[in-house]
C-alpha positions as CSV (number, residue, x, y, z in Angstrom):
1,P,92.6,78.2,83.5
2,I,95.2,78.5,80.7
3,G,94.3,77.9,77.1
4,A,95.5,74.8,75.0
5,D,98.5,76.6,74.0
6,G,99.4,77.4,77.7
7,S,98.4,81.1,77.5
8,I,95.8,83.4,79.2
9,T,94.2,86.5,77.8
10,V,94.2,89.8,79.7
11,Y,91.2,92.0,78.7
12,T,91.0,95.7,79.7
13,Q,87.8,97.8,79.2
14,A,90.1,101.0,78.8
15,A,93.4,101.6,77.5
16,T,95.8,100.8,80.1
17,H,99.1,99.0,80.9
18,A,99.0,95.3,82.2
19,I,101.2,93.7,84.5
20,V,100.9,89.8,85.1
21,D,103.1,88.2,88.0
22,L,103.2,84.4,88.2
23,V,103.1,83.2,91.7
24,G,102.5,79.5,91.1
25,W,100.3,77.1,89.2
26,W,97.8,74.2,89.8
27,V,98.4,70.7,88.6
28,P,96.0,67.9,88.2
29,A,96.4,65.2,90.6
30,D,95.1,62.4,88.0
31,G,94.6,60.1,90.9
32,E,98.0,60.4,92.2
33,V,98.3,60.6,96.0
34,A,100.1,63.7,97.4
35,S,100.5,65.5,100.6
36,A,101.6,69.0,99.4
37,G,99.6,71.8,97.8
38,R,96.1,71.1,99.3
39,Y,94.2,74.1,100.1
40,V,92.4,74.7,103.3
41,G,90.1,77.7,103.8
42,V,89.8,79.8,106.9
43,G,88.2,83.0,107.9
44,P,88.9,85.5,106.3
45,N,90.9,86.5,109.4
46,R,92.8,89.9,109.9
47,I,96.4,89.2,110.8
48,L,97.7,92.8,110.2
49,D,96.3,96.4,110.4
50,T,98.4,99.4,110.6
51,R,95.8,102.1,111.0
52,P,95.8,103.6,114.4
53,D,92.1,103.0,115.4
54,S,92.1,99.2,114.4
55,R,95.7,98.3,114.9
56,I,96.5,94.5,114.9
57,A,100.0,93.2,115.0
58,W,101.4,96.7,114.5
59,N,103.1,99.4,117.0
60,G,104.1,102.2,114.9
61,D,103.3,105.0,112.5
62,R,102.0,104.2,109.0
63,P,104.6,102.3,107.1
64,A,107.0,104.6,105.3
65,P,108.0,104.7,101.6
66,G,110.5,102.0,100.9
67,S,109.7,100.1,104.2
68,I,109.4,96.4,104.6
69,V,107.0,95.0,106.9
70,A,107.6,91.3,108.1
71,V,104.2,89.6,109.0
72,Q,104.0,86.3,110.9
73,V,101.2,84.2,109.1
74,T,101.7,80.7,110.6
75,G,100.1,80.3,114.1
76,R,97.6,83.2,113.5
77,G,94.3,83.5,111.9
78,G,93.5,80.0,111.6
79,V,96.7,78.9,109.9
80,P,98.6,76.3,111.6
81,V,102.1,76.7,113.2
82,A,103.5,74.0,110.8
83,G,102.8,72.3,107.7
84,V,102.2,75.5,105.5
85,A,103.8,76.1,102.2
86,A,101.7,79.1,101.2
87,V,99.0,81.3,102.1
88,A,95.9,83.0,100.4
89,L,95.8,86.7,101.5
90,N,93.8,89.7,100.7
91,V,96.0,92.8,100.8
92,T,94.7,96.2,101.3
93,V,96.7,99.2,100.8
94,T,95.0,102.4,102.2
95,Q,95.5,106.2,102.9
96,S,98.6,106.0,100.5
97,S,101.0,109.1,100.6
98,G,101.3,109.0,96.8
99,P,101.3,106.7,93.7
100,G,103.2,103.3,94.1
101,Y,102.8,99.7,94.8
102,V,103.2,97.1,97.6
103,Q,104.7,93.8,97.1
104,V,104.2,90.6,99.0
105,A,106.8,87.7,99.0
106,P,108.3,85.2,101.3
107,A,110.1,87.3,104.0
108,A,113.4,85.5,103.4
109,S,113.5,86.0,99.7
110,L,111.8,89.4,99.2
111,V,113.4,91.5,96.3
112,P,111.8,95.0,96.2
113,G,110.6,95.5,92.8
114,A,110.6,92.1,91.4
115,S,106.8,91.9,91.5
116,S,103.8,94.0,92.8
117,T,100.6,92.9,94.5
118,A,98.6,96.0,94.5
119,N,99.2,99.3,92.8
120,V,98.1,102.8,93.7
121,N,97.8,105.8,91.4
122,G,97.7,108.7,94.0
123,A,97.7,110.0,97.4
124,G,94.7,108.9,99.8
125,Q,93.7,105.8,97.7
126,T,92.5,102.4,98.9
127,V,93.1,99.5,96.7
128,A,92.8,95.8,97.6
129,A,94.3,92.8,95.9
130,A,94.1,88.9,96.5
131,T,97.3,87.0,96.3
132,I,98.8,83.5,97.0
133,V,102.3,83.7,98.5
134,P,104.6,81.1,99.8
135,V,105.8,81.6,103.4
136,D,109.5,81.5,104.3
137,A,111.0,78.9,106.9
138,N,109.8,81.0,109.7
139,G,106.2,81.1,108.4
140,Q,106.4,84.8,107.5
141,V,105.8,86.8,104.3
142,A,107.2,90.5,103.9
143,V,105.4,93.4,102.3
144,Y,107.5,96.1,100.6
145,V,105.8,99.4,100.5
146,Q,107.2,101.7,97.8
147,A,105.0,104.7,98.7
148,G,103.9,105.4,102.4
149,A,100.5,103.6,103.0
150,H,98.7,101.8,105.6
151,L,98.3,98.0,105.3
152,V,95.4,95.7,106.0
153,I,96.1,91.9,105.5
154,D,93.4,89.2,105.7
155,V,94.2,85.4,105.5
156,N,91.8,83.5,103.7
157,G,93.4,79.9,103.4
158,W,96.7,78.0,103.6
159,F,98.2,75.4,101.3
160,T,99.8,72.3,102.9
161,D,103.3,71.5,102.6
162,A,104.9,67.9,102.1
163,T,104.2,67.1,105.7
164,G,100.3,67.1,105.0
165,E,97.9,64.4,104.9
166,R,98.2,62.3,101.5
167,T,95.3,62.5,99.4
168,S,94.2,62.5,95.6
169,S,92.8,66.3,95.8
170,G,94.4,68.8,93.4
171,L,97.9,70.3,94.0
172,F,99.2,73.8,94.1
173,V,102.9,74.5,93.3
174,P,104.2,77.8,94.7
175,R,107.0,79.7,93.1
176,S,109.6,80.6,95.8
177,T,110.1,83.9,94.0
178,P,107.1,85.4,91.8
179,T,108.3,86.2,88.2
180,R,107.0,89.0,86.1
181,E,105.6,87.3,83.0
182,L,104.2,90.5,81.2
183,D,104.6,94.2,81.7
184,T,103.3,96.4,78.8
185,R,104.7,99.6,80.1
186,P,107.6,101.2,78.3
187,G,110.8,99.2,79.3
188,G,108.6,96.6,80.8
């Protein structure tokens, strides 16, 4: 939750840089009836695995540095074909070739470097991160892989779009493009 002044506090146990990307926000329903923004939990269900021994929806080598991997989300892993505005994902980067990051965004509007979802510090690392990301008109998200790494993506739930059942439960408003709100690194 945000504070009364609209801010959050980021605490680190050790000296480090912090990066905060805004991907959406919750608004109270206050008795209003709405169709879009309701969360529906599923799984978790694996929808992508690029590792050779456990491949799911992948027919190639480890994603190369600078590559973009399109992932069909709707119609898979308990997510319906239509009526989906955004999805809750767990994204795991494993067997990285070096330091870098992966970025997840709607496939049609991915801008490499505009945000990061998971960061690795060196070769061979495994890092997982939870994210909520809007799907594009085709029900896809895209993953930009800065350094070569295998990807494992599990879907945990989805958010209804304007065609969903009208209810007074809370609303989620996804951003069409994540924005970086804080970056403490030099030049950030």
